[in-house]
N, C-alpha and C positions, 0 to 999 in steps of 0.2 A: 518329743524334737528328738532326733540325733545326735550324740553326742559326738565332737570331733574327729574322732575312733570311727566311730560307727559311720562317718561319713564317709573318711580316708578307705574303708573297707568298701563300703559299697560304690566307691569311685572304680577302685580299682581292679574288683570284679567286671566294671560293667569294662572296659578296658581292655582286661586278660579276660575274657568268657566271650560266650556266645550264646542265650538263651536255652539254647539247645545240644547246648555241650554243660549240660548240667540241667539237664533232662525235662528240661521249662516247656509248655505249649506252645513257645515266641520262637519265631525267626528270627525277630529287630527287637530292640531294647526297646520299650515302652513304658508309659507309668506304670498300666497294671505289672508288665512283669518285671520293670523294680521292685513295686511293691512285693513282690511275692517269695523270694525270700530276709526282705526284713525283719515277716514276723516268726519267723522258723528261730532263725538268727537271733535276733535281737529282745525281740516279745513287744514289741511296737507294728501296732496296725494302725498304717498312717492311708488318709484321706487322700483323693488321688489332686488334689490340688495343695499338699502340699508336697507330693511327691516331683510335679510338677514343679515346684518353685525353687525345691534344689536339683533338679534337673537342670533349670536357668540358673542359677546361681552356682552348678560345677562346669556350665557353658553346654551342654548338651543340649543341642537345639534340635528342632524336626527339620529335620531334610527336605530339602526337594528341589526335584528336576526346574531346572529354571527355562531350558524350552525341551520341545522334543530332540532328537540326534539329529542334527543334521545332515548326515545317511543315510534315514530312511526314507524310503519311496513307498508311498502309501498303494502305489504298484504290486510293487514287489509284497505287502502285507497282504493286499487284496490275493495277491494269485497263495499265499502260505492257505491264508483262513482258508481255501477255494478248495486245495491241493490237497496240502500235508497233513496239516489240524486235518478233519475226517477223518483221516487213517489212523494217525494218533489217538484219539476221541473212541473212534470203533477197540483199538487195542486196548487203550486202559480200561474197559467195559469187562 
């Protein structure tokens, strides 16, 4: 269990920083990403389920798009996938 001071510290970390700014291998805050700095900072290893409960209590919930972007054109997406994407993929190799 985290103390109130520890909870406040982690919440501030989530609000102020992105995982990549902390040199973590995550681009977004996930349960695993939140758990990673807790152990070295406070010497506490939390289960994923406990981290989930903390995040929910703090008001950090998973975000999912309600629907696709209304501007999206399936024909334009398909044209991009067939025309530009192969060149990008080749260049990346």
